[in-house]
Structure formats: structure tokens, C-alpha cells
C-alpha positions in Angstrom: -8.3 -7.4 -3.0 -11.6 -9.8 -2.2 -15.0 -8.4 -0.8 -14.5 -11.1 1.8 -11.0 -9.6 2.7 -12.2 -6.4 3.0 -14.6 -7.1 5.0 -12.4 -8.3 7.5 -10.6 -6.2 7.3 -12.9 -3.4 7.5 -14.4 -5.7 10.8 -11.4 -5.2 12.8 -10.7 -1.6 11.6 -14.6 -0.8 13.3 -14.2 -2.9 16.1 -11.0 -1.0 16.7 -12.1 2.7 16.1 -14.8 1.7 18.3 -12.9 1.2 21.2 -10.9 4.0 20.8 -14.1 6.3 20.5 -15.8 5.3 23.6 -12.5 5.3 25.6 -12.5 9.0 24.3 -16.0 10.3 25.1 -15.1 8.5 28.5 -12.0 10.8 29.5 -14.0 13.0 28.3 -17.3 12.8 30.2 -14.9 11.7 33.4 -13.0 15.5 33.2 -17.2 17.4 32.2 -19.1 15.2 35.2 -17.8 16.6 38.2 -18.2 20.4 36.5 -22.1 20.0 37.2 -21.2 19.0 41.4 -18.6 22.0 41.8 -20.8 24.5 40.9 -23.6 23.2 43.5 -21.0 23.2 46.2 -19.5 26.4 44.7 -23.3 28.4 45.0 -23.6 26.5 48.2 -20.5 28.3 49.6 -20.8 31.8 48.1 -24.8 32.2 49.6 -25.1 35.2 51.7 -25.9 34.6 55.8 -29.6 34.6 56.7 -30.5 37.9 58.1 -32.1 35.9 61.3 -32.2 37.7 64.4 -30.0 36.2 67.2 -29.4 38.7 69.1 
């Protein structure tokens, strides 16, 4: 196989790999990105009530 043919095949393989990799990383980030927000909301909900004199 000539080098020119190998370069063409390699170019298409790399483009396919980069596309696949980007999609996988986006899916992982979309699945993980909500965790810090959920942690903050749960922390806020679990805080004890302030000990203020309301009577």
C-alpha cells in the first residue's frame, strides 16, 4: 500500500475517532455536570433551621 493511500485512510480514521471521542466525552459531561448543582441544593435543603426567637 502506498504512503499516500495510508495517509488518506489514516485521515478518515482519525476524523472518525475524534468525532466518536467528542460525543462520548459530551455524554459523560452531561451526565456528571448536574452533580455539583444537586449537591448544593441538597446541602441547602438539609441545613438546620435558624434558632431565632419568633415567639
